[in-house]
C-alpha positions in Angstrom: 21.8 -13.3 5.3 19.4 -10.3 5.6 20.1 -6.6 4.8 21.8 -4.7 7.6 19.1 -2.1 7.4 16.4 -4.6 8.6 14.9 -3.5 11.9 15.7 -5.5 15.0 12.0 -6.4 15.3 11.7 -7.7 11.7 14.9 -9.7 12.2 13.5 -11.2 15.4 10.2 -12.1 13.5 12.2 -13.8 10.7 14.2 -15.7 13.3 11.0 -17.0 14.9 9.4 -17.8 11.5 12.6 -19.8 10.5 11.9 -22.1 13.4 8.4 -23.0 12.1 7.7 -25.9 9.7 8.2 -25.2 6.0 4.5 -25.1 5.2 3.9 -22.4 7.9 7.0 -20.4 6.7 5.5 -20.5 3.1 2.1 -19.3 4.4 3.7 -16.4 6.4 5.9 -15.5 3.4 2.8 -15.3 1.2 1.1 -13.1 3.7 4.0 -10.7 3.9 4.3 -10.5 0.1 0.6 -9.8 -0.2 0.8 -7.1 2.4 3.7 -5.5 0.6 1.8 -5.7 -2.7 -1.2 -4.0 -1.0 1.0 -1.2 0.3 2.5 -0.6 -3.1 -1.0 -0.6 -4.7 -2.3 1.9 -2.2 0.8 4.1 -2.6 0.4 4.1 -6.4 -3.3 4.9 -6.1 -2.6 7.7 -3.7 0.1 9.1 -5.9 -2.2 9.0 -9.0 -5.0 10.6 -7.1 -2.7 13.3 -5.8 -1.4 14.0 -9.3 -4.9 14.1 -10.7 -6.0 16.6 -8.1 -3.0 18.7 -8.7 -3.8 18.7 -12.4 -7.5 19.3 -11.7 -8.3 16.0 -13.4 -9.7 14.1 -10.5 -13.0 12.5 -11.2 -14.1 13.3 -7.6 -13.0 16.9 -8.0 -14.7 17.1 -11.4 -18.0 15.7 -9.9 -17.7 18.1 -7.0 -17.2 21.1 -9.4 -20.2 19.9 -11.5 -22.4 19.8 -8.4 -21.3 23.3 -7.4 -22.1 24.6 -10.9 -25.6 23.0 -10.8 -26.3 24.5 -7.3 -25.2 27.9 -8.4 -27.7 28.0 -11.2 
């Protein structure tokens, strides 16, 4: 039913969830999907920030450089 690469712990959690009433299963499913979406959003933000920094285009890096230039004057 599940992928063979699922960890034993996750499989155990799904087994326990499957014993719950449908309403609770749906709620837990929503929580899991929201958590996964948050992880993907964080990863995308991290990747974008890393790319911007590597390209010297980070707004934070740009602001830092501007402050250093003002202090140097």
